[in-house]
PDB file of N, CA, C and O in Angstrom:
ATOM      1  N   MET A   1     174.604 125.302 118.677  1.00  0.00           N
ATOM      2  CA  MET A   1     173.342 125.776 118.826  1.00  0.00           C
ATOM      3  C   MET A   1     172.425 125.558 117.706  1.00  0.00           C
ATOM      4  O   MET A   1     171.199 125.458 117.661  1.00  0.00           O
ATOM      5  N   LEU A   2     173.447 125.504 116.713  1.00  0.00           N
ATOM      6  CA  LEU A   2     172.436 125.239 115.302  1.00  0.00           C
ATOM      7  C   LEU A   2     171.826 123.818 115.247  1.00  0.00           C
ATOM      8  O   LEU A   2     170.759 123.659 114.653  1.00  0.00           O
ATOM      9  N   ILE A   3     172.358 122.939 115.749  1.00  0.00           N
ATOM     10  CA  ILE A   3     171.701 121.575 115.856  1.00  0.00           C
ATOM     11  C   ILE A   3     170.413 121.564 116.525  1.00  0.00           C
ATOM     12  O   ILE A   3     169.379 121.211 115.958  1.00  0.00           O
ATOM     13  N   PRO A   4     170.474 121.945 117.712  1.00  0.00           N
ATOM     14  CA  PRO A   4     168.804 121.720 118.497  1.00  0.00           C
ATOM     15  C   PRO A   4     167.738 122.637 117.554  1.00  0.00           C
ATOM     16  O   PRO A   4     166.585 122.246 117.369  1.00  0.00           O
ATOM     17  N   VAL A   5     168.131 123.606 117.112  1.00  0.00           N
ATOM     18  CA  VAL A   5     167.129 124.447 116.373  1.00  0.00           C
ATOM     19  C   VAL A   5     166.752 123.741 115.052  1.00  0.00           C
ATOM     20  O   VAL A   5     165.577 123.775 114.687  1.00  0.00           O
ATOM     21  N   VAL A   6     167.717 123.083 114.295  1.00  0.00           N
ATOM     22  CA  VAL A   6     167.229 122.616 113.046  1.00  0.00           C
ATOM     23  C   VAL A   6     166.449 121.073 113.564  1.00  0.00           C
ATOM     24  O   VAL A   6     165.537 120.616 112.876  1.00  0.00           O
ATOM     25  N   ALA A   7     166.835 120.481 114.611  1.00  0.00           N
ATOM     26  CA  ALA A   7     166.116 119.352 115.165  1.00  0.00           C
ATOM     27  C   ALA A   7     164.806 119.922 115.300  1.00  0.00           C
ATOM     28  O   ALA A   7     163.910 119.315 114.713  1.00  0.00           O
ATOM     29  N   ALA A   8     164.469 121.033 115.994  1.00  0.00           N
ATOM     30  CA  ALA A   8     163.025 121.503 116.487  1.00  0.00           C
ATOM     31  C   ALA A   8     162.197 121.749 115.190  1.00  0.00           C
ATOM     32  O   ALA A   8     161.058 121.310 115.027  1.00  0.00           O
ATOM     33  N   VAL A   9     162.873 122.482 114.302  1.00  0.00           N
ATOM     34  CA  VAL A   9     162.195 122.843 112.857  1.00  0.00           C
ATOM     35  C   VAL A   9     161.825 121.451 112.420  1.00  0.00           C
ATOM     36  O   VAL A   9     160.627 121.248 112.220  1.00  0.00           O
ATOM     37  N   MET A  10     162.848 120.262 112.206  1.00  0.00           N
ATOM     38  CA  MET A  10     162.375 119.152 111.484  1.00  0.00           C
ATOM     39  C   MET A  10     161.082 118.416 112.289  1.00  0.00           C
ATOM     40  O   MET A  10     160.143 117.839 111.740  1.00  0.00           O
ATOM     41  N   ALA A  11     161.273 118.578 113.610  1.00  0.00           N
ATOM     42  CA  ALA A  11     160.456 117.847 114.392  1.00  0.00           C
ATOM     43  C   ALA A  11     158.912 118.478 114.260  1.00  0.00           C
ATOM     44  O   ALA A  11     157.902 117.773 114.268  1.00  0.00           O
ATOM     45  N   VAL A  12     158.912 119.883 114.140  1.00  0.00           N
ATOM     46  CA  VAL A  12     157.617 120.608 113.714  1.00  0.00           C
ATOM     47  C   VAL A  12     156.914 120.220 112.530  1.00  0.00           C
ATOM     48  O   VAL A  12     155.720 119.923 112.538  1.00  0.00           O
ATOM     49  N   LEU A  13     157.716 120.219 111.405  1.00  0.00           N
ATOM     50  CA  LEU A  13     157.543 119.788 110.033  1.00  0.00           C
ATOM     51  C   LEU A  13     157.064 118.341 109.840  1.00  0.00           C
ATOM     52  O   LEU A  13     156.293 117.976 108.953  1.00  0.00           O
ATOM     53  N   TYR A  14     157.623 117.559 110.789  1.00  0.00           N
ATOM     54  CA  TYR A  14     157.152 116.051 110.866  1.00  0.00           C
ATOM     55  C   TYR A  14     155.905 115.995 111.733  1.00  0.00           C
ATOM     56  O   TYR A  14     155.083 115.164 111.346  1.00  0.00           O
ATOM     57  N   ALA A  15     155.637 116.560 112.617  1.00  0.00           N
ATOM     58  CA  ALA A  15     154.428 116.886 113.335  1.00  0.00           C
ATOM     59  C   ALA A  15     153.234 116.882 112.402  1.00  0.00           C
ATOM     60  O   ALA A  15     152.286 116.099 112.336  1.00  0.00           O
ATOM     61  N   GLY A  16     153.548 118.024 111.661  1.00  0.00           N
ATOM     62  CA  GLY A  16     152.367 118.804 110.916  1.00  0.00           C
ATOM     63  C   GLY A  16     152.203 117.611 109.578  1.00  0.00           C
ATOM     64  O   GLY A  16     151.091 117.391 109.097  1.00  0.00           O
ATOM     65  N   TRP A  17     153.281 116.996 109.140  1.00  0.00           N
ATOM     66  CA  TRP A  17     152.936 115.940 107.889  1.00  0.00           C
ATOM     67  C   TRP A  17     152.280 114.551 108.510  1.00  0.00           C
ATOM     68  O   TRP A  17     151.464 113.864 107.896  1.00  0.00           O
ATOM     69  N   ALA A  18     152.747 114.282 109.743  1.00  0.00           N
ATOM     70  CA  ALA A  18     152.176 113.227 110.461  1.00  0.00           C
ATOM     71  C   ALA A  18     150.417 113.188 110.647  1.00  0.00           C
ATOM     72  O   ALA A  18     149.694 112.193 110.602  1.00  0.00           O
ATOM     73  N   THR A  19     150.029 114.618 110.868  1.00  0.00           N
ATOM     74  CA  THR A  19     148.846 114.490 111.552  1.00  0.00           C
ATOM     75  C   THR A  19     147.841 115.328 110.315  1.00  0.00           C
ATOM     76  O   THR A  19     146.891 116.077 110.543  1.00  0.00           O
ATOM     77  N   ARG A  20     148.295 115.001 109.225  1.00  0.00           N
ATOM     78  CA  ARG A  20     147.658 115.992 108.244  1.00  0.00           C
ATOM     79  C   ARG A  20     146.253 115.071 107.843  1.00  0.00           C
ATOM     80  O   ARG A  20     146.134 113.929 108.289  1.00  0.00           O
ATOM     81  N   ASN A  21     145.477 115.529 107.185  1.00  0.00           N
ATOM     82  CA  ASN A  21     144.152 114.963 106.962  1.00  0.00           C
ATOM     83  C   ASN A  21     144.244 113.983 105.852  1.00  0.00           C
ATOM     84  O   ASN A  21     144.632 114.292 104.725  1.00  0.00           O
ATOM     85  N   ARG A  22     143.831 112.655 106.247  1.00  0.00           N
ATOM     86  CA  ARG A  22     143.666 111.739 105.186  1.00  0.00           C
ATOM     87  C   ARG A  22     142.589 110.837 104.792  1.00  0.00           C
ATOM     88  O   ARG A  22     142.702 109.651 104.486  1.00  0.00           O
ATOM     89  N   LYS A  23     141.297 111.703 104.848  1.00  0.00           N
ATOM     90  CA  LYS A  23     140.223 111.056 104.617  1.00  0.00           C
ATOM     91  C   LYS A  23     140.024 110.573 103.211  1.00  0.00           C
ATOM     92  O   LYS A  23     139.416 109.520 103.015  1.00  0.00           O
ATOM     93  N   SER A  24     140.548 111.354 102.131  1.00  0.00           N
ATOM     94  CA  SER A  24     140.350 110.665 100.681  1.00  0.00           C
ATOM     95  C   SER A  24     141.193 109.348 100.567  1.00  0.00           C
ATOM     96  O   SER A  24     140.791 108.579  99.694  1.00  0.00           O
ATOM     97  N   GLY A  25     142.230 108.966 101.248  1.00  0.00           N
ATOM     98  CA  GLY A  25     142.750 107.768 101.225  1.00  0.00           C
ATOM     99  C   GLY A  25     142.094 106.593 101.744  1.00  0.00           C
ATOM    100  O   GLY A  25     142.147 105.514 101.154  1.00  0.00           O
ATOM    101  N   ASP A  26     141.397 106.790 102.967  1.00  0.00           N
ATOM    102  CA  ASP A  26     140.621 105.868 103.231  1.00  0.00           C
ATOM    103  C   ASP A  26     139.479 105.314 102.351  1.00  0.00           C
ATOM    104  O   ASP A  26     139.261 104.125 102.120  1.00  0.00           O
ATOM    105  N   VAL A  27     138.702 106.519 101.844  1.00  0.00           N
ATOM    106  CA  VAL A  27     137.460 106.176 100.921  1.00  0.00           C
ATOM    107  C   VAL A  27     138.187 105.420  99.767  1.00  0.00           C
ATOM    108  O   VAL A  27     137.535 104.496  99.281  1.00  0.00           O
ATOM    109  N   ALA A  28     139.246 105.618  99.319  1.00  0.00           N
ATOM    110  CA  ALA A  28     139.747 104.856  97.954  1.00  0.00           C
ATOM    111  C   ALA A  28     140.079 103.435  98.720  1.00  0.00           C
ATOM    112  O   ALA A  28     139.547 102.415  98.281  1.00  0.00           O
ATOM    113  N   GLU A  29     140.870 103.364  99.752  1.00  0.00           N
ATOM    114  CA  GLU A  29     141.072 101.964 100.284  1.00  0.00           C
ATOM    115  C   GLU A  29     139.842 101.105 100.359  1.00  0.00           C
ATOM    116  O   GLU A  29     139.718 100.018  99.794  1.00  0.00           O
ATOM    117  N   LEU A  30     138.829 101.773 101.208  1.00  0.00           N
ATOM    118  CA  LEU A  30     137.603 101.030 101.447  1.00  0.00           C
ATOM    119  C   LEU A  30     137.071 100.587 100.095  1.00  0.00           C
ATOM    120  O   LEU A  30     136.540  99.478 100.152  1.00  0.00           O
ATOM    121  N   ALA A  31     137.071 101.188  98.824  1.00  0.00           N
ATOM    122  CA  ALA A  31     136.365 100.977  97.886  1.00  0.00           C
ATOM    123  C   ALA A  31     137.269  99.863  96.975  1.00  0.00           C
ATOM    124  O   ALA A  31     136.685  99.176  96.137  1.00  0.00           O
ATOM    125  N   GLY A  32     138.616  99.740  97.174  1.00  0.00           N
ATOM    126  CA  GLY A  32     139.360  98.781  96.753  1.00  0.00           C
ATOM    127  C   GLY A  32     139.118  97.575  97.647  1.00  0.00           C
ATOM    128  O   GLY A  32     139.050  96.542  96.981  1.00  0.00           O
ATOM    129  N   TYR A  33     138.994  97.427  98.723  1.00  0.00           N
ATOM    130  CA  TYR A  33     138.533  96.316  99.700  1.00  0.00           C
ATOM    131  C   TYR A  33     137.365  95.862  99.349  1.00  0.00           C
ATOM    132  O   TYR A  33     137.219  94.640  99.334  1.00  0.00           O
ATOM    133  N   ALA A  34     136.302  96.688  99.000  1.00  0.00           N
ATOM    134  CA  ALA A  34     134.949  96.198  98.543  1.00  0.00           C
ATOM    135  C   ALA A  34     135.033  95.227  97.248  1.00  0.00           C
ATOM    136  O   ALA A  34     134.458  94.155  97.060  1.00  0.00           O
ATOM    137  N   ARG A  35     135.905  95.920  96.437  1.00  0.00           N
ATOM    138  CA  ARG A  35     136.141  95.203  94.853  1.00  0.00           C
ATOM    139  C   ARG A  35     136.749  93.908  95.113  1.00  0.00           C
ATOM    140  O   ARG A  35     136.504  92.932  94.404  1.00  0.00           O
ATOM    141  N   PHE A  36     137.627  93.868  96.227  1.00  0.00           N
ATOM    142  CA  PHE A  36     138.570  92.852  96.405  1.00  0.00           C
ATOM    143  C   PHE A  36     137.350  91.646  96.858  1.00  0.00           C
ATOM    144  O   PHE A  36     137.313  90.602  96.207  1.00  0.00           O
ATOM    145  N   ARG A  37     136.563  91.824  97.780  1.00  0.00           N
ATOM    146  CA  ARG A  37     135.866  90.996  98.203  1.00  0.00           C
ATOM    147  C   ARG A  37     134.891  90.452  97.248  1.00  0.00           C
ATOM    148  O   ARG A  37     134.576  89.265  97.159  1.00  0.00           O
ATOM    149  N   GLU A  38     134.467  91.372  96.581  1.00  0.00           N
ATOM    150  CA  GLU A  38     133.535  91.140  95.306  1.00  0.00           C
ATOM    151  C   GLU A  38     134.150  90.004  94.560  1.00  0.00           C
ATOM    152  O   GLU A  38     133.504  88.995  94.280  1.00  0.00           O
ATOM    153  N   ALA A  39     135.440  90.179  94.230  1.00  0.00           N
ATOM    154  CA  ALA A  39     135.847  89.441  93.088  1.00  0.00           C
ATOM    155  C   ALA A  39     136.351  88.040  93.743  1.00  0.00           C
ATOM    156  O   ALA A  39     136.403  87.045  93.020  1.00  0.00           O
ATOM    157  N   MET A  40     136.717  87.965  95.092  1.00  0.00           N
ATOM    158  CA  MET A  40     136.805  86.548  95.811  1.00  0.00           C
ATOM    159  C   MET A  40     135.456  85.908  95.782  1.00  0.00           C
ATOM    160  O   MET A  40     135.431  84.715  95.481  1.00  0.00           O
ATOM    161  N   GLU A  41     134.292  86.535  96.056  1.00  0.00           N
ATOM    162  CA  GLU A  41     133.049  85.882  96.041  1.00  0.00           C
ATOM    163  C   GLU A  41     132.584  85.122  94.865  1.00  0.00           C
ATOM    164  O   GLU A  41     131.992  84.044  94.818  1.00  0.00           O
ATOM    165  N   ARG A  42     133.021  85.999  93.821  1.00  0.00           N
ATOM    166  CA  ARG A  42     132.762  85.451  92.388  1.00  0.00           C
ATOM    167  C   ARG A  42     133.536  84.378  92.053  1.00  0.00           C
ATOM    168  O   ARG A  42     133.039  83.493  91.356  1.00  0.00           O
ATOM    169  N   SER A  43     135.003  84.277  92.540  1.00  0.00           N
ATOM    170  CA  SER A  43     135.589  83.297  92.114  1.00  0.00           C
ATOM    171  C   SER A  43     135.573  81.998  92.874  1.00  0.00           C
ATOM    172  O   SER A  43     136.142  80.980  92.482  1.00  0.00           O
ATOM    173  N   HIS A  44     134.854  82.107  94.036  1.00  0.00           N
ATOM    174  CA  HIS A  44     134.629  80.710  94.928  1.00  0.00           C
ATOM    175  C   HIS A  44     133.083  80.258  94.367  1.00  0.00           C
ATOM    176  O   HIS A  44     132.810  79.086  94.105  1.00  0.00           O
ATOM    177  N   SER A  45     132.291  81.181  94.251  1.00  0.00           N
ATOM    178  CA  SER A  45     131.031  80.818  93.871  1.00  0.00           C
ATOM    179  C   SER A  45     130.538  79.844  92.846  1.00  0.00           C
ATOM    180  O   SER A  45     129.530  79.140  92.898  1.00  0.00           O
ATOM    181  N   GLY A  46     131.435  79.937  91.910  1.00  0.00           N
ATOM    182  CA  GLY A  46     131.411  78.735  90.683  1.00  0.00           C
ATOM    183  C   GLY A  46     132.047  77.440  90.961  1.00  0.00           C
ATOM    184  O   GLY A  46     131.763  76.433  90.313  1.00  0.00           O
ATOM    185  N   SER A  47     132.695  77.450  91.684  1.00  0.00           N
ATOM    186  CA  SER A  47     133.513  76.054  91.797  1.00  0.00           C
ATOM    187  C   SER A  47     133.280  75.321  93.216  1.00  0.00           C
ATOM    188  O   SER A  47     133.174  75.871  94.312  1.00  0.00           O
ATOM    189  N   ASP A  48     133.228  73.986  92.932  1.00  0.00           N
ATOM    190  CA  ASP A  48     132.989  73.062  94.004  1.00  0.00           C
ATOM    191  C   ASP A  48     134.193  72.333  94.513  1.00  0.00           C
ATOM    192  O   ASP A  48     134.573  71.271  94.021  1.00  0.00           O
ATOM    193  N   ALA A  49     134.752  72.905  95.463  1.00  0.00           N
ATOM    194  CA  ALA A  49     136.348  72.072  95.638  1.00  0.00           C
ATOM    195  C   ALA A  49     136.129  70.858  96.439  1.00  0.00           C
ATOM    196  O   ALA A  49     137.121  70.165  96.669  1.00  0.00           O
ATOM    197  N   ALA A  50     134.998  70.495  96.895  1.00  0.00           N
ATOM    198  CA  ALA A  50     134.870  69.407  97.915  1.00  0.00           C
ATOM    199  C   ALA A  50     134.571  68.221  97.004  1.00  0.00           C
ATOM    200  O   ALA A  50     134.395  67.102  97.485  1.00  0.00           O
TER     201      ALA A  50
END
């Protein structure tokens, strides 16, 4: 009887962790992506590969 109870508690803990608020991470990732795009535009703007 102990195994189903432990599994249920672990499922509840995992569900709470999986649905947590992650808004701050998205903002940081979008800022990093913007910096990446700017760096790629700068590296290609000065060279003519043709």
